[in-house]
C-alpha positions in Angstrom: 0.0 0.0 0.0 1.2 3.5 -0.9 -0.1 6.7 0.7 -0.3 9.5 -1.8 -0.9 13.3 -1.4 -1.4 15.5 -4.4 -2.4 19.0 -5.4 -4.9 20.2 -8.1 -6.4 23.7 -8.7 -10.0 24.4 -9.5 -10.6 27.8 -11.1 -11.0 30.5 -8.4 -14.6 31.4 -9.1 -17.4 30.8 -6.6 -19.9 29.4 -9.2 -17.3 27.0 -10.6 -16.3 25.8 -7.2 -19.9 25.3 -6.2 -20.7 23.3 -9.3 -17.5 21.2 -8.8 -18.5 20.4 -5.3 -22.1 19.5 -6.5 -20.7 17.0 -9.0 -18.8 15.3 -6.1 -22.0 14.8 -4.1 -23.3 12.8 -7.1 -20.4 10.6 -8.3 -21.7 7.9 -10.5 -21.7 4.3 -9.2 -19.7 3.1 -12.2 -17.0 5.7 -11.4 -16.9 4.7 -7.8 -16.7 1.1 -8.8 -13.8 1.8 -11.2 -11.8 3.6 -8.5 -12.2 0.7 -6.1 -11.2 -1.9 -8.8 -8.0 0.0 -9.4 -7.0 0.2 -5.8 -8.1 3.7 -4.8 -8.8 3.4 -1.1 -9.4 5.9 1.7 -9.6 8.6 -1.0 -10.4 12.2 0.1 -10.3 15.6 -1.5 -9.9 18.9 0.5 -10.4 22.3 -0.9 -9.4 25.9 0.1 -11.9 28.7 -0.7 -9.7 29.7 -3.6 -10.0 26.3 -5.3 -6.6 24.8 -4.3 -7.2 21.2 -3.6 -5.2 18.6 -1.6 -6.0 15.0 -2.4 -5.1 11.9 -0.3 -5.4 8.3 -1.4 -4.1 5.0 -0.3 -3.4 2.8 -3.4 -3.0 -1.0 -3.5 0.1 -1.1 -5.7 1.4 2.3 -6.8 -0.1 5.6 -7.6 1.0 5.3 -11.3 -0.5 1.8 -11.5 -3.8 3.1 -10.1 -3.8 6.1 -12.6 -2.9 3.7 -15.5 -5.8 1.4 -14.6 -8.3 4.3 -14.5 -7.1 5.6 -17.9 -8.7 2.5 -19.5 -12.1 3.0 -17.9 -15.0 4.5 -19.8 -16.5 6.0 -16.6 -13.2 7.8 -15.9 -13.0 9.1 -19.5 -16.5 10.6 -19.1 -15.7 12.0 -15.7 -12.4 13.6 -16.8 -14.1 15.2 -19.8 -16.8 16.6 -17.5 -14.3 17.9 -14.9 -11.7 19.4 -17.3 -13.4 22.8 -17.6 -13.3 23.3 -13.8 -9.5 23.1 -13.5 -6.6 25.5 -14.0 -4.2 23.4 -16.1 -1.4 25.5 -17.5 -0.1 22.7 -19.7 -3.6 21.5 -20.8 -4.8 17.9 -20.4 -7.2 16.1 -18.2 -7.3 16.7 -14.5 -6.0 13.3 -13.6 -2.9 14.0 -15.8 -2.2 17.2 -13.8 -2.1 15.9 -10.3 1.1 17.2 -8.6 2.2 14.3 -6.4 3.7 15.4 -3.1 6.6 13.8 -1.2 5.6 12.2 2.1 8.0 13.6 4.7 6.3 12.3 7.9 3.8 9.7 8.9 2.6 8.7 12.4 0.7 5.4 12.8 
């Protein structure tokens, strides 16, 4: 199991942030199923008022393996296409391709 922290940035606009949060209250069952099948466990997203997000997930194998598995899922392709307009992504691309993985520097069990 690997613990992963990452950053993403939703556009700093109250309407955009509100709509983004609403989508996450209604994640489709097929997307949730795909995440579980590809080892996404204990997955949480946290957001500041300006749209900066911190994500935390525990993955079964490796973060890259979990991302790679999701890249072949139709549910994920639909989700990423729907989410793309919400994000600041200087280099373009899907939100799941712009996660900035953070180095774990401390952990207390």
